[in-house]
C-alpha positions in Angstrom: 76.6 56.1 -178.0 78.3 52.7 -178.5 77.1 50.5 -181.3 75.1 47.3 -180.6 78.2 45.2 -181.6 80.5 47.1 -179.4 78.2 46.9 -176.4 77.5 43.2 -177.0 81.2 42.5 -177.3 81.9 44.2 -174.0 79.1 42.2 -172.4 80.6 39.1 -173.9 84.0 40.0 -172.4 82.4 40.3 -169.0 80.7 36.9 -169.2 83.9 35.3 -170.5 85.9 36.8 -167.6 83.4 35.3 -165.1 83.7 31.9 -166.9 87.5 32.2 -166.6 87.2 32.8 -162.9 85.1 29.7 -162.6 87.8 27.7 -164.6 90.5 29.2 -162.4 88.7 28.2 -159.1 88.0 24.7 -160.5 91.6 24.1 -161.6 93.2 25.5 -158.5 91.1 23.2 -156.3 91.9 20.2 -158.5 95.7 21.0 -158.3 95.4 21.1 -154.5 93.7 17.8 -154.5 96.2 16.2 -156.9 99.1 17.5 -154.8 97.8 16.4 -151.4 95.7 13.3 -151.9 96.3 9.9 -153.3 93.7 8.3 -155.5 91.0 6.9 -153.2 91.9 9.0 -150.2 89.0 10.0 -148.1 89.2 12.7 -145.4 85.9 13.2 -143.5 85.0 16.9 -142.8 81.6 16.4 -141.3 79.2 13.5 -140.8 77.8 14.0 -144.3 80.7 15.5 -146.2 84.2 14.2 -147.2 87.0 15.5 -149.3 88.2 12.6 -151.5 90.2 12.1 -154.6 88.4 10.3 -157.4 89.1 10.1 -161.2 86.0 10.1 -163.5 86.7 8.7 -166.9 83.1 9.1 -167.9 80.5 11.9 -167.8 78.0 13.0 -165.2 77.5 10.5 -162.4 80.3 8.4 -163.9 78.3 7.6 -167.1 80.5 5.6 -169.4 83.3 5.5 -166.7 84.1 1.9 -167.7 84.2 2.4 -171.4 87.4 1.5 -173.3 88.9 5.0 -173.6 87.0 6.5 -176.6 84.8 8.5 -174.2 87.8 10.8 -173.4 87.8 12.2 -176.9 84.1 12.1 -177.3 83.5 14.2 -174.1 86.5 16.5 -174.9 84.9 17.2 -178.4 81.5 17.5 -176.9 82.7 20.0 -174.3 84.5 22.1 -176.9 81.4 22.1 -179.2 79.2 23.1 -176.3 81.6 25.9 -175.3 81.5 27.3 -178.9 77.7 27.1 -178.9 77.5 28.8 -175.5 79.8 31.6 -176.5 77.7 32.2 -179.6 74.6 32.3 -177.4 76.2 34.7 -175.0 77.2 37.0 -177.9 73.5 37.1 -179.0 71.8 37.0 -175.6 74.3 38.5 -173.1 71.9 41.2 -172.2 69.5 38.7 -170.7 71.1 38.6 -167.3 69.7 35.4 -165.8 70.1 33.5 -169.0 73.7 34.8 -169.4 74.6 33.8 -165.8 73.3 30.3 -166.5 75.3 30.0 -169.7 78.4 31.5 -168.1 78.3 29.0 -165.2 77.8 26.1 -167.6 80.6 27.4 -169.9 83.1 27.7 -167.0 82.2 24.3 -165.6 82.3 22.6 -169.0 85.7 24.1 -169.9 87.1 23.2 -166.4 86.3 19.6 -167.0 87.5 19.7 -170.6 90.9 20.9 -169.3 91.0 17.8 -167.1 90.2 15.5 -169.9 92.8 17.1 -172.2 95.6 17.0 -169.5 94.8 13.8 -167.5 92.4 11.8 -169.6 89.9 12.0 -166.7 88.1 14.5 -164.5 89.3 15.0 -161.0 86.4 14.9 -158.5 86.8 15.6 -154.7 83.6 16.6 -153.1 81.7 13.7 -151.5 78.3 14.1 -149.9 76.6 11.2 -148.1 73.9 10.3 -145.6 72.7 7.1 -144.0 75.0 4.9 -146.1 73.9 6.6 -149.3 76.8 8.3 -151.3 76.2 10.8 -154.0 78.8 10.5 -156.8 81.9 12.6 -156.1 81.9 16.0 -157.9 84.0 19.2 -158.2 83.7 23.0 -158.6 83.1 22.6 -162.4 80.2 20.2 -161.8 78.8 22.5 -159.2 78.9 25.5 -161.7 77.2 23.4 -164.4 74.5 22.3 -161.9 73.8 25.8 -160.7 73.8 27.0 -164.4 71.3 24.3 -165.3 69.0 25.3 -162.4 69.2 29.0 -163.5 68.3 27.9 -167.1 65.2 26.2 -165.8 64.3 29.3 -163.6 64.8 31.6 -166.6 62.5 29.4 -168.8 59.9 29.3 -166.0 60.0 33.1 -165.7 59.8 33.5 -169.5 56.7 31.1 -169.7 55.1 32.9 -166.8 55.4 36.3 -168.5 54.0 34.9 -171.8 
């Protein structure tokens, strides 16, 4: 019978591989955008969805986008610190499936955006959703993974509270 540390490390490996797939999907889509779109290009796909090329120097919803440049290093460091904490949490709680899925999605998304900040100094966004003249800020695969992960964290907590 495998020891607890051996089974938890194999569980951690699985979660890290899933996070790596999220990072790969995120980075591949961004490379495609960078190779085929100029900054500011907008290509309508439907009446409510465009593929665009936008550069986000800030955080979620362009928070601190217009700051003087220090935010690159702040968000890079924050992303790396969050990744280290999430890996520690996955090592301890990887057996809690919904919680681990949430953390894994957040980890993959966070590292996908950290890679952008390290390479480009900004995050490449390309998904634009809009309706009736209202435009949601552009986002990417990493942002989507982080959002779904956050929703799963909330669901996991609601489920935990309900059981208590």
